C-alpha positions in Angstrom: 0.0 0.0 0.0 1.3 3.4 -0.9 2.4 5.8 1.9 -0.2 8.4 2.8 2.0 11.5 3.0 0.6 14.1 5.5 -0.2 17.1 3.4 1.7 20.3 4.2 1.2 23.9 3.4 1.8 24.5 -0.4 4.5 27.1 -0.9 5.1 27.1 -4.6 4.8 25.0 -7.8 7.6 25.0 -10.4 7.3 23.4 -13.8 10.4 22.0 -15.6 12.5 23.2 -12.7 16.0 22.4 -11.3 15.4 20.3 -8.2 19.0 20.9 -6.8 18.7 24.6 -7.2 15.4 24.7 -5.3 17.0 22.6 -2.5 19.8 25.1 -2.2 17.3 27.9 -1.8 15.4 26.2 1.0 17.7 27.2 3.9 16.2 26.6 7.4 13.2 25.0 5.7 11.1 22.2 7.2 8.7 20.3 4.9 9.0 18.3 1.7 9.4 18.6 -2.0 7.1 16.5 -4.3 8.4 15.5 -7.7 5.9 14.3 -10.4 6.3 13.0 -13.9 3.4 11.8 -16.1 4.1 8.3 -17.4 1.5 6.7 -19.7 -1.6 6.3 -17.5 0.0 7.0 -14.1 2.4 9.3 -12.3 5.9 8.7 -11.1 6.3 10.4 -7.8 9.3 11.2 -5.5 9.3 13.0 -2.1 12.3 14.7 -0.5 11.8 15.5 3.2 13.7 18.4 4.9 14.3 19.5 8.4 15.9 23.0 8.9 17.1 22.9 5.3 18.8 19.4 5.8 17.5 16.5 3.8 16.3 13.8 6.2 14.2 11.4 4.1 13.2 10.0 0.7 10.1 8.2 -0.6 9.5 7.0 -4.2 6.4 5.4 -5.8 5.7 4.4 -9.4 3.5 1.5 -10.5 4.5 -1.6 -8.5 7.7 0.0 -7.3 7.8 1.6 -3.8 11.1 2.6 -2.3 12.2 4.2 1.0 15.3 6.0 2.3 18.5 5.6 0.4 16.9 3.3 -2.1 14.3 5.9 -2.9 17.0 8.5 -3.3 18.5 6.5 -6.2 15.2 6.7 -8.1 14.7 10.4 -7.3 18.2 11.2 -8.7 17.1 9.7 -12.0 13.8 11.7 -11.9 15.8 15.0 -11.5 17.2 14.5 -15.0 13.7 14.6 -16.6 12.9 18.0 -15.2 9.8 17.0 -13.2 6.9 19.1 -11.9 8.1 20.4 -8.4 5.8 21.2 -5.6 7.1 22.6 -2.3 5.2 22.0 0.9 6.0 23.4 4.4 5.6 21.4 7.5 5.4 22.2 11.2 7.9 20.2 13.2 5.0 18.3 14.7 3.9 17.1 11.3 7.4 16.1 10.3 7.8 14.1 13.6 4.4 12.5 13.0 5.6 11.3 9.5 8.8 10.0 11.1 6.8 8.1 13.8 4.5 6.5 11.2 6.9 5.8 8.4 10.4 5.4 9.9 11.7 3.6 6.8 11.5 6.9 4.9 14.0 8.7 7.0 17.8 8.6 7.1 19.8 9.7 10.1 21.4 13.0 9.1 21.1 14.5 12.5 24.1 12.5 13.7 26.3 13.7 10.8 25.4 17.4 11.6 26.2 16.8 15.3 29.6 15.2 14.5 30.6 18.2 12.3 29.6 20.6 15.0 31.7 18.7 17.5 34.8 18.8 15.2 34.3 22.6 14.7 34.1 23.2 18.4 37.0 21.1 19.6 39.6 23.8 19.2 37.7 26.5 21.0 38.8 27.6 24.5 35.9 26.4 26.6 35.7 27.1 30.4 34.3 24.3 32.6 32.4 26.6 35.0 28.8 27.4 36.1 27.5 30.4 34.2 25.0 32.6 36.1 23.4 35.4 34.1 21.2 37.8 36.0 17.6 37.7 34.7 16.0 40.8 33.2 12.4 41.8 32.7 10.8 40.0 29.7 10.5 42.4 26.8 9.7 40.3 23.8 9.5 36.5 23.9 10.1 34.1 21.0 10.8 36.8 18.5 12.9 34.6 16.2 15.6 36.1 14.0 14.0 39.5 13.9 15.2 40.4 17.4 17.3 43.4 16.3 14.1 45.3 15.7 13.5 45.4 19.5 16.9 46.6 20.7 16.7 49.9 22.6 18.8 50.8 25.6 20.3 47.9 27.5 18.8 44.5 26.5 19.7 40.9 27.0 19.1 38.6 24.0 18.9 34.9 24.9 19.1 32.2 22.1 18.3 28.7 23.1 18.2 25.3 21.4 17.9 21.8 22.8 18.4 18.6 20.8 19.8 15.1 21.1 23.2 16.5 22.0 21.9 18.5 24.9 21.3 22.2 25.2 23.0 25.3 23.6 22.5 28.8 24.9 23.7 32.1 23.6 23.7 35.3 25.6 24.3 38.8 24.0 23.9 42.0 25.9 23.2 45.1 23.7 23.5 48.8 24.3 21.0 50.0 21.7 22.1 48.2 18.5 25.7 47.5 19.7 26.6 44.1 21.2 28.8 44.7 24.3 28.9 41.3 26.1 28.6 37.7 24.8 28.7 34.2 26.3 27.8 30.8 24.9 27.1 27.7 26.8 27.0 24.1 25.6 26.2 21.3 28.1 27.9 23.2 31.0 31.0 24.4 29.1 31.3 28.1 28.4 32.8 30.4 25.8 33.2 34.2 26.2 33.6 37.3 24.0 34.4 37.0 20.3 34.7 33.2 20.5 31.2 33.0 21.9 30.0 35.2 19.0 31.2 32.6 16.5 29.1 29.9 18.0 26.1 32.2 18.6 26.1 33.0 14.9 26.0 29.3 14.0 23.2 28.8 16.6 21.2 31.6 14.9 21.5 29.8 11.6 20.2 26.5 13.0 16.4 25.5 13.0 14.2 25.3 16.0 15.7 28.0 18.1 14.0 30.2 20.7 15.0 33.9 20.9 13.9 36.0 23.8 14.6 39.6 24.7 14.9 41.0 28.3 15.1 44.5 29.5 18.5 45.1 31.2 20.3 47.9 33.0 23.8 49.2 33.7 24.0 47.6 37.2 23.5 44.1 35.7 26.1 44.8 33.0 28.6 45.8 35.7 27.9 42.6 37.6 28.5 40.5 34.5 31.7 42.4 33.8 33.0 41.9 37.4 32.2 38.2 37.4 33.0 37.4 33.7 35.3 40.2 32.3 36.0 37.9 29.3 32.4 38.6 28.1 33.3 42.1 27.0 33.2 42.8 23.2 34.0 46.6 23.4 35.3 49.2 25.9 31.9 50.0 27.4 33.0 53.1 29.2 34.4 54.6 26.0 31.3 53.6 24.1 29.1 55.5 26.6 31.3 58.6 26.5 31.1 58.7 22.7 27.3 58.3 22.8 26.7 60.9 25.5 29.5 63.3 24.5 30.6 63.9 28.0 33.8 63.3 30.0 34.0 60.3 32.3 33.2 61.1 36.0 35.5 60.3 38.9 33.1 57.4 39.7 33.5 56.0 36.2 37.2 56.2 36.5 37.1 54.2 39.8 35.0 51.6 38.0 37.5 51.3 35.2 40.3 50.6 37.8 38.2 47.9 39.3 37.6 46.3 35.9 41.3 46.5 34.9 42.4 44.9 38.1 39.8 42.1 37.6 38.6 42.3 41.2 35.8 39.9 41.8 32.9 41.3 43.8 32.2 40.0 47.2 28.9 40.8 48.9 30.1 44.0 50.5 31.6 45.4 47.3 28.4 44.6 45.4 26.3 46.5 47.9 28.7 49.5 47.6 28.3 49.4 43.8 24.5 49.4 44.2 24.8 52.3 46.8 23.1 50.2 49.5 24.3 49.9 53.1 22.7 47.2 55.2 23.6 46.2 58.8 23.5 42.4 58.8 24.3 39.3 56.8 20.7 38.3 56.4 19.8 41.6 54.7 22.8 41.4 52.5 21.7 37.9 51.3 18.3 39.3 50.5 19.9 42.0 48.3 22.1 39.5 46.5 19.1 37.2 46.0 16.9 40.1 44.6 19.5 40.7 41.8 19.0 37.2 40.5 15.4 36.4 41.4 12.6 37.2 39.0 9.9 39.8 39.7 6.2 38.9 39.6 6.1 40.7 36.2 8.9 38.6 34.9 7.2 35.4 36.0 3.9 36.5 34.4 5.8 37.2 31.2 7.3 33.7 31.2 3.9 32.1 32.1 2.2 33.9 29.1 5.0 32.8 26.8 4.8 29.2 27.8 1.0 29.2 27.6 1.3 30.5 24.1 3.7 27.7 23.1 1.6 25.0 24.7 -1.7 26.3 23.2 0.0 26.4 19.7 1.2 22.8 20.1 -2.2 21.6 21.1 -3.9 23.4 18.2 -1.6 21.6 15.8 -2.3 18.1 17.4 -4.7 16.3 15.0 -5.7 14.0 18.0 -7.2 17.0 19.9 -10.6 18.5 19.2 -10.7 20.9 22.2 -8.6 21.6 25.3 -8.2 23.8 28.5 -4.8 24.9 29.8 -4.2 26.0 33.4 -0.6 27.2 33.9 1.4 28.6 36.9 5.1 29.6 36.9 6.9 30.3 40.2 10.4 30.6 41.6 11.7 28.7 44.7 15.5 28.6 44.4 14.8 27.7 40.7 12.0 28.1 38.2 8.9 25.7 38.4 5.9 25.3 36.1 2.7 23.5 37.1 0.6 22.8 34.0 -2.9 21.1 34.0 -4.4 20.2 30.7 -7.9 18.9 29.9 -8.3 17.4 26.4 -11.3 16.4 24.3 -10.1 13.9 21.7 -10.9 14.4 18.0 -13.6 11.9 16.7 -11.1 10.2 14.3 -8.9 9.1 17.2 -11.8 7.2 18.8 -11.3 4.7 15.9 -8.8 1.9 15.9 -8.5 0.9 12.3 -8.1 3.4 9.4 -7.1 2.6 5.8 -5.6 -0.6 6.8 -3.4 1.0 9.5 -3.7 0.5 13.2 -3.9 3.7 15.2 -3.8 3.9 19.0 -6.4 6.0 20.8 -5.2 9.4 21.9 -2.0 8.9 23.9 -2.2 11.2 27.0 1.3 10.2 28.1 2.8 11.2 24.8 1.1 14.6 25.0 2.3 15.0 28.6 5.9 14.3 27.5 5.6 16.8 24.6 4.4 19.5 26.9 7.2 18.7 29.4 9.7 19.1 26.5 8.2 22.5 25.6 8.7 23.7 29.2 12.2 22.0 29.5 13.4 23.6 26.2 12.6 27.1 27.4 15.4 29.6 27.3 15.8 29.3 31.1 15.8 26.1 33.1 12.3 25.3 34.4 11.2 22.2 36.3 7.9 21.0 34.7 5.0 19.4 36.5 2.4 18.4 33.9 -1.0 16.7 34.3 -3.0 15.6 31.3 -6.7 14.6 31.6 -8.8 13.1 28.8 -12.4 14.2 29.1 
């Protein structure tokens, strides 16, 4: 029986086109290309599946011949020479993963090749084996994608995040208006700073399935980062500010430069002095230090809304789901936590067991629970998920 390819969103149709040229144009594209040639009374068809612009699968069908994976690729290479009709369809990642789950024989493992190349490229870079702590800012614009530069004004922190089979990758860039002034990159607990970090952040921005969030920042947090991680600096920040404001540096700024040049690491007392706060006891000092890094209620609400939007979007794209309710709470207790309760009404189709000769399971609440946990876990900051899914 022929494969039932899940239909994507039609992007364009090209007659008598060059398949390889179109493939080169589809950077960061997820979906498939369908090739068709009229042969006597039937059609010869080939499908090329892509994830983030990388070819991950092939399927071929003509008459009594049906081929998958590398074998299908051989037939498709022959089809290319006959200038077939080309249709380009876009997929959500959910649809591509559904095709992979149902027809695993179509897909070839390209993700491992990409990961191996990234490891080779990164081996020579000077990674630090340290714990990186970045003070949080107030959420300004969440999940903006690659258009983040449109929202840069004043001090902002741009966080880029991706999680895959190799673990997580995080990029942090602090901007003063449109100028990047600090940068750090983290991959599974190992950290790069400055210009070396920028190289990996640029690669990260070119990869698919990234999350880009923008946070409002301030000079105090920039100073904290400079004192703890002076290697993050991309420019002379004091000189940059003097050029922008057109004024001479004050005596206080000169003192700060001396501190930076000598690379003195702040202890609690020095941090309080820099924030112009004098407190009498250790307990009060701990509260101030904690307040620098803990999120405000407004920040937590921004994170909650962003996660809710992502989860609602996922559920709307689940063909198993007809209707749903989402109850979400985000809080901070020496770490970020998210409690999520979801009620789901299954679509009528998934109350059936047999469809077109294929066996389908009823709606899988555990699978949906795991997917939502992944959405929360893959957020730009580390959040502990607690998810409940109820089928009603």
